C-alpha positions as CSV (number, residue, x, y, z in Angstrom):
1,M,71.8,-101.2,-5.1
2,S,71.3,-100.2,-1.9
3,K,70.8,-96.9,-1.3
4,G,70.7,-95.4,2.1
5,K,67.6,-94.7,3.9
6,T,64.9,-93.1,1.9
7,T,63.2,-90.6,3.9
8,V,59.6,-89.7,3.5
9,P,58.8,-86.1,4.3
10,T,56.9,-85.8,7.5
11,K,55.5,-83.0,9.5
12,G,57.5,-82.6,12.6
13,T,55.5,-79.6,14.2
14,M,51.9,-79.0,14.8
15,N,50.1,-75.8,13.8
16,L,47.9,-74.8,16.7
17,Y,46.6,-71.5,15.2
18,Y,43.0,-72.0,14.3
19,K,40.6,-69.2,13.3
20,P,37.0,-70.2,14.1
21,D,34.2,-69.0,11.9
22,R,32.2,-66.6,13.9
23,T,29.7,-65.5,11.2
24,T,27.1,-67.8,12.4
25,K,27.1,-66.8,16.0
26,P,24.2,-64.7,17.4
27,A,26.6,-61.8,18.4
28,T,27.6,-61.3,14.8
29,I,24.1,-61.4,13.6
30,A,23.1,-58.9,16.3
31,L,25.9,-56.5,15.1
32,Y,24.7,-56.7,11.5
33,V,21.1,-56.0,12.6
34,L,22.3,-53.1,14.8
35,F,24.3,-51.7,11.8
36,A,21.2,-52.0,9.5
37,L,19.0,-50.3,12.1
38,T,21.5,-47.4,12.5
39,V,21.6,-46.9,8.8
40,L,17.8,-47.0,8.6
41,L,17.5,-44.5,11.5
42,G,19.9,-42.1,9.8
43,L,18.0,-42.3,6.5
44,S,14.7,-42.0,8.2
45,K,15.8,-38.7,9.9
46,V,16.7,-37.2,6.5
47,L,13.9,-38.7,4.4
48,V,11.0,-38.7,6.9
49,Y,11.6,-36.6,10.1
50,D,13.1,-33.5,8.4
51,L,10.3,-33.5,5.8
52,W,7.6,-34.0,8.5
53,I,9.0,-31.0,10.5
54,Q,9.1,-28.9,7.3
55,V,5.4,-29.8,6.6
56,E,4.4,-28.9,10.1
57,E,6.2,-25.5,9.9
58,T,4.5,-24.8,6.6
59,R,1.1,-25.7,8.1
60,A,1.7,-23.4,11.0
61,A,2.7,-20.6,8.6
62,L,-0.5,-21.3,6.6
63,A,-2.6,-21.1,9.7
64,V,-1.1,-17.7,10.6
65,S,-1.7,-16.5,7.0
66,E,-5.2,-17.7,7.0
67,S,-5.9,-16.0,10.4
68,R,-4.5,-12.7,9.0
69,L,-6.6,-13.2,5.8
70,A,-9.7,-13.8,7.9
71,G,-9.0,-10.6,9.8
72,V,-8.6,-8.6,6.6
73,M,-11.7,-10.1,5.1
74,A,-13.6,-9.1,8.3
75,E,-12.4,-5.6,7.9
76,L,-13.5,-5.6,4.3
77,S,-16.9,-7.0,5.0
78,D,-18.6,-3.6,4.7
79,Y,-16.5,-2.6,1.6
80,D,-19.6,-2.1,-0.6
81,Q,-21.1,0.4,1.9
82,V,-17.8,2.3,2.2
83,E,-17.4,2.4,-1.6
84,E,-21.0,3.7,-2.0
85,R,-20.4,6.4,0.6
86,Y,-17.1,7.3,-1.1
87,F,-18.6,7.7,-4.5
88,R,-21.5,9.7,-3.0
89,Y,-19.1,12.3,-1.4
90,A,-16.1,12.1,-3.7
91,A,-15.8,14.7,-6.4
92,T,-16.8,13.7,-9.9
93,E,-14.6,14.4,-12.9
94,E,-16.6,17.5,-13.7
95,E,-16.2,18.8,-10.1
96,Q,-12.5,18.1,-10.2
97,A,-12.2,20.2,-13.3
98,L,-13.7,23.2,-11.5
99,V,-11.9,25.7,-9.3
100,D,-12.1,24.9,-5.6
101,R,-15.1,26.8,-4.1
102,M,-13.3,27.5,-0.9
103,D,-10.4,29.1,-2.8
104,V,-13.0,31.3,-4.6
105,L,-14.7,32.3,-1.4
106,F,-11.3,33.1,0.2
107,L,-10.4,35.2,-2.9
108,L,-13.6,37.2,-2.7
109,D,-13.3,37.7,1.1
110,S,-9.7,39.0,0.7
111,A,-10.5,41.2,-2.3
112,I,-13.7,42.8,-1.1
113,G,-12.7,43.3,2.5
114,T,-14.6,44.0,5.7
115,G,-16.2,47.4,5.1
116,T,-18.2,46.2,2.2
117,Q,-21.6,44.5,2.5
118,M,-21.8,41.3,0.4
119,N,-25.4,41.0,-0.9
120,S,-25.1,37.7,-2.9
121,I,-22.6,35.3,-4.3
122,T,-23.6,32.9,-7.1
123,I,-21.2,30.3,-8.3
124,T,-22.2,28.3,-11.4
125,G,-19.6,26.1,-13.1
126,D,-16.6,28.4,-13.8
127,E,-18.5,31.7,-13.4
128,V,-19.2,33.7,-10.3
129,Q,-21.6,36.6,-9.9
130,V,-21.0,38.8,-6.9
131,R,-23.3,41.6,-5.8
132,F,-22.0,43.9,-3.1
133,S,-22.8,47.4,-1.8
134,G,-21.4,50.0,0.5
135,V,-18.4,51.0,-1.6
136,T,-17.5,53.9,-3.9
137,L,-16.8,53.6,-7.6
138,A,-13.0,53.9,-6.8
139,Q,-13.2,51.1,-4.3
140,T,-15.2,49.0,-6.8
141,A,-12.4,49.5,-9.4
142,R,-9.8,48.5,-6.8
143,I,-11.8,45.3,-5.9
144,V,-12.0,44.4,-9.7
145,S,-8.3,45.0,-10.2
146,T,-7.5,42.8,-7.2
147,L,-9.7,40.1,-8.5
148,E,-8.1,40.3,-12.0
149,S,-4.6,40.0,-10.5
150,S,-5.5,36.5,-9.0
151,P,-4.3,33.4,-11.0
152,L,-7.8,31.9,-10.4
153,V,-9.5,34.7,-12.4
154,A,-9.6,34.6,-16.2
155,G,-11.5,37.8,-16.5
156,T,-14.1,40.1,-14.8
157,T,-17.0,42.2,-16.0
158,V,-18.8,44.8,-14.0
159,T,-22.4,44.8,-15.2
160,T,-24.0,47.2,-12.7
161,A,-22.5,50.0,-10.7
162,S,-25.1,52.5,-9.8
163,T,-24.8,55.5,-7.6
164,T,-26.2,59.0,-7.2
165,Q,-24.5,62.0,-8.7
166,E,-22.7,62.9,-5.5
167,E,-19.0,62.4,-5.3
168,G,-18.1,59.7,-2.8
169,A,-21.6,58.2,-2.8
170,L,-21.9,54.4,-2.2
171,V,-22.7,52.1,-5.0
172,L,-24.4,48.7,-5.6
173,A,-22.1,46.7,-7.9
174,T,-22.6,43.4,-9.7
175,V,-19.4,41.7,-10.9
176,H,-19.2,38.6,-13.2
177,I,-16.0,36.7,-12.8
178,K,-14.8,34.0,-15.2
179,L,-12.6,31.4,-13.3
180,Q,-9.8,29.3,-14.5
181,K,-7.7,26.5,-12.9
182,E,-4.4,27.7,-11.4
183,V,-1.5,26.9,-13.6
184,A,1.2,24.9,-11.8
185,E,4.5,26.7,-11.9
């Protein structure tokens, strides 16, 4: 049996495309190293540099705060002396409960007037004793009514009003005044 020619498959063309392996060359290794350095540089900015800048800014703010604190503490160095002087001259609770003495003197000055001679004024607690002369009994009554109309006065008592029998004669009067705190309206 003869069969015709048997043909064996053969390759009739040559494939010239060849891709060389470049992963072992120094340029490829350098690219990988450069990529790793870029990633590390990016991470170090976020994880190291930014935190370091934040710490430095915080230290600077701390230094400013400490300098202000040192200035304030220097101003307060004589605080004990200032406090002692304050308590020496500040009104106590008892004094604050009393009527202001300047208000009392102003009231007496405005009520008694200029033509009257003021002999003595004694202020003790919430009581005032005033001795004046050079007025008539009618003027004394007017002075007492003026004093009683003031919101500072709780009451008045004339203990002495002496004169001669002549009409219009001048008297020596002693008035006791009971003071009260002004009621806020």
